[in-house]
C-alpha positions as CSV (number, residue, x, y, z in Angstrom):
1,M,112.2,62.3,68.3
2,P,109.8,59.6,69.5
3,K,107.3,58.3,66.9
4,L,103.8,59.5,67.3
5,S,100.9,57.1,67.6
6,P,97.2,57.8,67.9
7,D,97.5,57.1,71.6
8,T,100.4,59.6,72.2
9,V,99.3,62.3,74.7
10,L,100.6,65.7,73.7
11,H,100.7,69.1,75.6
12,R,101.1,72.4,74.0
13,A,104.0,74.7,74.8
14,P,102.8,77.5,77.1
15,S,103.4,80.5,74.9
16,F,104.2,81.5,71.3
17,I,103.2,84.1,68.8
18,A,101.0,83.2,65.8
19,E,100.7,85.0,62.5
20,V,98.0,84.2,59.8
21,D,98.3,85.3,56.2
22,T,95.5,86.0,53.7
23,S,95.5,82.3,52.6
24,N,95.1,81.1,56.2
25,E,98.6,79.7,56.3
26,V,100.2,80.0,59.7
27,K,103.5,81.3,60.9
28,I,104.5,80.5,64.5
29,H,107.2,82.6,66.2
30,F,108.7,80.3,68.8
31,E,112.0,80.2,70.6
32,S,113.7,82.5,68.1
33,R,112.4,80.5,65.2
34,I,109.7,81.1,62.6
35,L,107.8,78.0,61.7
36,K,105.6,77.9,58.5
37,L,102.7,75.5,59.0
38,G,99.5,74.5,57.4
39,H,96.1,76.1,57.9
40,D,95.1,73.5,60.6
41,A,97.9,74.6,62.9
42,L,95.9,77.1,64.9
43,G,93.0,74.6,65.4
44,L,95.4,71.9,66.6
45,L,97.3,74.3,68.9
46,D,94.0,75.3,70.4
47,L,92.9,71.6,70.9
48,F,96.2,70.7,72.6
49,H,95.9,73.5,75.1
50,Q,94.5,70.6,77.1
51,P,96.5,67.4,77.0
52,R,95.0,65.1,74.4
53,T,96.0,62.0,72.4
54,V,96.8,62.6,68.8
55,G,93.7,60.5,67.9
56,Q,91.4,62.6,70.1
57,A,92.6,65.8,68.5
58,L,92.2,64.6,64.9
59,T,88.7,63.3,65.8
60,L,87.7,66.7,67.2
61,L,89.2,68.4,64.1
62,S,87.5,65.9,61.7
63,P,84.4,68.1,60.8
64,R,86.9,70.3,59.0
65,L,88.7,67.5,57.3
66,K,86.7,66.6,54.2
67,G,88.9,64.0,52.6
68,P,91.8,61.7,53.2
69,R,94.4,64.2,52.0
70,A,93.1,66.8,54.6
71,A,93.5,64.2,57.4
72,Q,97.0,63.4,56.2
73,E,97.9,67.1,56.1
74,A,96.5,67.6,59.6
75,L,98.6,64.6,60.9
76,A,101.7,66.0,59.2
77,T,101.1,69.3,61.0
78,V,100.9,67.5,64.3
79,V,104.2,65.9,63.6
80,S,105.8,69.2,62.6
81,L,104.5,70.9,65.7
82,H,105.9,68.0,67.8
83,Q,109.3,68.1,66.1
84,A,109.5,71.9,66.7
85,G,108.7,71.4,70.4
86,L,105.4,73.2,70.3
87,L,103.6,69.9,71.1
88,R,105.3,67.9,73.8
89,T,104.9,64.5,75.4
90,D,105.6,66.0,78.8
91,A,104.0,69.2,80.1
92,T,106.2,72.1,80.8
93,A,106.1,72.3,84.6
94,G,108.0,75.5,85.3
95,F,108.1,79.2,84.9
96,S,108.2,80.8,81.5
97,N,111.6,82.0,80.3
98,Q,109.8,85.0,78.8
99,P,109.7,88.2,80.9
100,F,106.5,89.7,82.2
101,P,104.1,90.6,80.6
102,K,105.0,88.4,77.6
103,G,105.3,85.4,79.9
104,G,101.8,86.1,81.3
105,Y,100.7,84.1,84.3
106,D,103.6,81.7,83.7
107,A,106.1,84.4,84.6
108,A,107.6,84.1,88.1
109,F,107.1,87.9,88.5
110,V,103.3,87.5,88.8
111,H,103.3,84.8,91.4
112,I,106.0,86.5,93.5
113,A,103.9,89.7,93.6
114,M,100.8,87.7,94.6
115,L,102.4,85.7,97.3
116,D,104.4,88.6,98.7
117,D,101.2,90.6,99.3
118,P,100.9,90.8,103.1
119,V,97.1,90.8,103.0
120,R,95.3,89.4,99.9
121,K,96.1,85.7,99.8
122,A,96.1,85.3,103.6
123,A,92.5,86.8,103.6
124,F,91.5,84.3,100.9
125,Q,93.1,81.4,102.9
126,Q,91.1,82.5,106.0
127,A,87.9,82.5,103.9
128,V,88.7,79.0,102.5
129,R,89.2,77.6,106.0
130,E,85.9,79.3,107.2
131,T,83.9,78.0,104.2
132,V,85.1,74.5,103.2
133,R,83.7,71.6,105.2
134,E,84.8,68.1,105.6
135,G,83.9,66.1,102.5
136,D,83.1,69.1,100.3
137,I,83.6,69.1,96.5
138,V,85.4,72.4,95.6
139,L,85.9,74.2,92.3
140,D,88.9,76.6,92.2
141,L,88.8,78.9,89.2
142,G,92.2,80.5,88.2
143,T,94.2,78.4,90.6
144,G,97.5,79.9,89.7
145,S,100.1,78.6,92.2
146,G,97.4,76.3,93.6
147,I,97.3,78.1,97.0
148,L,93.6,78.1,97.4
149,A,93.1,74.5,96.1
150,I,95.8,73.3,98.5
151,T,94.3,75.2,101.4
152,A,90.8,73.7,100.6
153,A,92.3,70.2,100.6
154,Q,94.0,70.9,103.9
155,A,90.7,72.1,105.2
156,G,89.1,68.7,104.5
157,A,87.7,68.9,101.0
158,R,87.2,65.4,99.5
159,K,87.9,66.6,96.0
160,V,89.2,69.9,94.5
161,Y,88.9,70.7,90.8
162,A,91.6,73.3,90.2
163,V,91.2,75.1,86.8
164,E,93.9,77.2,85.3
165,P,94.4,78.2,81.6
166,A,98.1,79.1,81.9
167,G,100.9,76.5,81.9
168,M,101.4,77.3,85.6
169,V,98.8,74.6,86.3
170,H,101.5,72.0,85.9
171,L,103.8,73.7,88.4
172,A,100.8,74.0,90.8
173,Q,100.4,70.2,90.6
174,R,104.0,69.8,91.7
175,I,103.4,72.1,94.6
176,A,100.4,70.1,95.7
177,E,102.5,66.9,95.5
178,R,105.2,68.5,97.6
179,N,102.5,69.4,100.2
180,G,100.9,65.9,100.3
181,V,97.5,66.7,98.9
182,A,97.8,65.9,95.2
183,D,95.6,62.8,95.6
184,R,92.6,65.1,96.3
185,I,93.2,67.8,93.7
186,E,92.6,67.4,90.0
187,F,94.4,70.2,88.1
188,I,92.6,71.0,84.9
189,P,94.2,73.2,82.2
190,G,91.6,75.3,80.4
191,W,88.8,77.8,80.9
192,S,85.8,77.2,83.0
193,P,83.2,78.0,80.3
194,Q,84.5,75.0,78.4
195,L,84.6,72.8,81.4
196,E,82.4,69.9,82.4
197,L,82.8,68.1,85.8
198,P,81.9,64.6,86.8
199,E,80.1,66.0,89.8
200,R,78.7,69.3,91.1
201,A,80.8,71.3,93.5
202,D,79.6,72.6,96.9
203,V,82.1,75.5,97.1
204,L,83.5,77.8,94.4
205,L,86.8,79.7,95.0
206,T,88.2,82.3,92.8
207,D,90.6,85.2,93.0
208,I,89.8,86.6,89.5
209,V,89.0,89.9,91.1
210,G,90.6,92.8,89.2
211,N,91.9,96.2,90.2
212,E,88.3,97.4,89.6
213,A,86.1,94.7,91.1
214,L,84.5,93.5,87.8
215,D,87.2,94.1,85.2
216,M,88.3,90.5,85.0
217,Q,84.7,89.4,84.4
218,I,84.3,87.6,87.7
219,W,80.5,88.1,87.7
220,E,80.2,86.4,84.2
221,T,82.5,83.6,85.1
222,V,80.9,82.8,88.5
223,Q,77.4,83.0,86.9
224,D,78.3,80.4,84.3
225,A,79.9,78.1,86.9
226,R,76.9,78.4,89.3
227,R,74.5,77.3,86.6
228,R,76.5,74.4,85.2
229,L,79.0,73.2,87.7
230,M,77.7,73.9,91.2
231,T,75.0,72.5,93.6
232,D,71.8,74.4,94.0
233,T,73.0,76.3,97.1
234,P,76.8,76.8,96.5
235,R,79.1,78.6,98.9
236,L,81.1,81.2,97.1
237,V,84.5,82.8,97.9
238,P,84.0,85.7,97.4
239,G,80.3,86.1,97.8
240,W,79.8,89.9,97.5
241,L,81.7,92.8,96.1
242,T,81.0,96.4,97.1
243,S,82.6,99.2,95.2
244,F,83.2,102.7,96.6
245,A,83.9,106.1,95.0
246,T,86.0,108.9,96.6
247,L,86.5,112.5,95.2
248,T,90.2,113.4,94.9
249,R,92.6,115.7,93.3
250,I,95.3,114.0,91.1
251,P,98.6,115.9,91.1
252,D,99.3,117.6,87.8
253,D,102.4,115.5,87.1
254,V,100.3,112.3,87.3
255,L,97.3,113.7,85.3
256,D,99.6,114.9,82.6
257,K,100.5,111.3,81.8
258,H,96.9,110.6,81.0
259,R,95.3,113.8,79.6
260,V,96.6,116.0,76.8
261,T,97.1,119.5,78.0
262,Q,97.9,122.9,76.5
263,A,101.4,122.4,77.8
264,H,101.8,119.2,75.8
265,L,100.5,121.0,72.7
266,A,102.9,123.9,73.0
267,R,105.9,121.5,73.6
268,W,105.0,119.3,70.7
269,K,104.4,122.3,68.4
270,E,107.9,123.5,69.2
271,M,109.5,120.0,68.9
272,F,107.7,118.8,65.7
273,G,106.2,121.9,64.1
274,I,102.7,120.3,64.1
275,D,99.5,121.4,65.8
276,F,98.1,118.4,67.7
277,G,95.1,120.4,69.1
278,P,92.4,117.9,68.1
279,M,93.9,115.5,70.6
280,A,93.2,117.8,73.5
281,E,89.8,118.7,72.1
282,S,88.8,115.1,72.0
283,D,90.4,114.3,75.4
284,S,88.5,117.1,77.3
285,R,85.1,115.6,76.5
286,R,85.4,112.3,78.4
287,S,86.4,110.7,81.7
288,I,89.6,108.7,81.4
289,G,90.2,105.6,83.4
290,F,93.6,104.3,84.5
291,Y,95.3,102.3,87.3
292,E,97.8,103.7,89.8
293,R,99.7,102.1,92.6
294,P,98.0,102.4,96.0
295,E,101.1,103.8,97.7
296,T,101.0,106.6,95.2
297,V,97.3,107.3,95.5
298,Q,97.3,107.4,99.3
299,T,99.5,110.6,99.0
300,W,96.8,112.4,97.0
301,E,94.3,114.9,98.5
302,F,90.9,113.3,99.2
303,L,87.9,115.6,99.1
304,S,85.1,113.3,100.3
305,K,84.4,110.2,102.3
306,P,84.1,106.9,100.3
307,T,80.5,106.4,99.1
308,E,79.0,103.2,97.9
309,L,79.0,103.0,94.1
310,Y,77.4,99.6,93.6
311,Q,77.1,96.2,95.3
312,V,77.2,92.8,93.5
313,D,75.9,89.6,95.0
314,L,77.7,86.9,93.1
315,H,74.9,84.5,94.1
316,Q,72.6,86.4,91.7
317,D,72.6,86.6,87.9
318,L,74.5,89.3,86.0
319,I,72.6,92.5,85.3
320,R,73.8,93.8,81.9
321,P,74.4,96.7,81.7
322,L,74.7,97.5,85.4
323,E,74.1,101.2,85.8
324,T,74.0,103.1,89.1
325,Q,74.2,106.7,90.3
326,C,76.0,107.9,93.4
327,T,76.2,111.3,95.0
328,L,79.5,112.3,96.6
329,T,79.5,115.0,99.3
330,A,82.6,117.1,99.6
331,D,83.9,117.2,103.2
332,R,86.5,119.9,102.3
333,A,86.9,122.6,99.7
334,G,89.3,122.2,96.8
335,E,89.6,121.3,93.1
336,A,88.2,117.8,92.3
337,N,89.6,116.4,89.1
338,A,89.1,112.6,89.6
339,I,87.3,109.8,91.4
340,V,89.2,107.0,93.1
341,V,87.3,103.6,93.0
342,H,88.1,100.7,95.4
343,F,86.2,97.7,96.5
344,E,85.6,95.5,99.5
345,A,85.1,91.7,99.0
346,Q,83.2,89.6,101.5
347,L,85.3,86.5,101.2
348,G,83.9,84.4,104.0
349,P,81.8,84.7,107.2
350,N,84.6,86.7,108.9
351,A,87.1,87.3,106.1
352,T,87.1,90.4,104.0
353,L,89.5,92.2,101.6
354,S,89.6,95.9,101.0
355,T,91.6,97.5,98.1
356,A,91.3,101.0,99.6
357,P,94.5,102.8,98.6
358,W,95.1,104.1,102.1
359,L,95.3,100.4,103.3
360,G,97.8,99.5,100.6
361,C,101.6,99.4,100.4
362,A,104.4,98.8,98.0
363,R,103.8,95.0,98.4
364,S,100.1,95.1,97.7
365,H,99.0,93.0,94.8
366,W,96.6,95.5,93.4
367,Y,96.4,98.8,91.6
368,T,93.8,101.5,92.4
369,A,91.2,102.4,89.7
370,V,91.1,106.1,89.0
371,W,88.7,108.1,86.7
372,A,90.0,111.5,85.6
373,L,87.0,113.7,85.2
374,P,86.3,115.6,81.9
375,E,86.9,118.9,83.7
376,P,88.2,119.9,87.1
377,V,85.5,121.2,89.5
378,E,86.0,123.8,92.2
379,I,84.0,122.5,95.2
380,T,83.0,123.8,98.6
381,T,82.5,121.9,101.8
382,G,79.1,120.2,101.8
383,Q,78.7,120.4,98.0
384,E,77.1,117.4,96.3
385,L,78.2,116.0,93.0
386,A,76.3,113.2,91.2
387,Y,78.0,110.5,89.0
388,T,76.8,107.6,86.9
389,Y,78.7,104.3,86.8
390,S,78.0,101.8,84.0
391,Y,79.3,98.2,83.7
392,F,78.7,96.6,80.3
393,G,79.1,93.0,81.2
394,D,82.3,92.4,79.4
395,G,84.9,93.7,81.8
396,T,84.5,97.3,80.6
397,S,83.0,100.2,82.5
398,R,82.5,103.9,82.5
399,L,82.2,106.6,85.3
400,E,81.1,110.1,84.4
401,P,79.3,113.1,85.8
402,V,75.5,112.9,85.6
403,G,74.2,114.6,82.4
404,S,77.6,114.6,80.6
405,R,76.6,112.2,77.9
């Protein structure tokens, strides 16, 4: 094991499991081992999420180190982490050996799904080519495989700052090198709220759009970047998000996976001899949100046309909470027991992306947001039903019938 000096640059291993006991001592579960470490271990592992020298890390940790023994213990923890392979002199530039979801965004599964989508990344690429101009400074948040950063460099960007908190950032750099544009892309491990740039960017790119438009906190992330990292008139990809709601009827076998029914209670009573009735009583008083594959949702019965639920201009500051009402008009009679929500993203002047389930397929890299209503409603053609949508500014939302609170 090479000797560590204050100038040794270390990188943290991409993933591990940490356990903290009541005395603040740390156990790290890593590569089938359990490592018992001092109380500074979590702080050091957080600092080395970005590559730093040993000296830089200890300096940043110094406000917590009140004496020479504390500094010695922190240095000993760095050595132990290095010897265990949690801190490395060379970044891990490859996929995680952990399966998804444990491997997170370092798992090959995630990037295969993204790049196999026949629509999504191609639409973003088109938007990048429409938006980036020769000599632009570009900020790419959540670069992943580096596809948008590389496309921006190919489109003429003078400099691209590609930010990615997952260890995938190192593999993205290798991909940029293979494609001959690494000299114009700086890959930065970390989160954008903790980031400072040496210059302000002209263009912001990000594909941190969830299955429901706001559930990955794109609005909060873009607002912070606009204020601190961008020029006064930035070009954003995407620029606008418009969400739509459609009345539907979920098949009973799908709904039974998400809502406790009398059939469940009878079956469980017979199996276990216990009355689980309070579960159904609680369940019936609220809307339940979940995600379903678009190729499944497109087979359901739709009872209305899509109606705009809300529109977000990412050039504008976050409204918290965002609360809107929409009225859905039934265009056929039936039993409505859910609302399907999809969005359209304006990515560039001529590039758009829609997550409408009827446009999806088995290769689509999105799920459809579904809200199961508190009670099914028998509706007639032309009947109007009003719903309230609330977004709370932290990735969470709620959709419910007006007056149901």
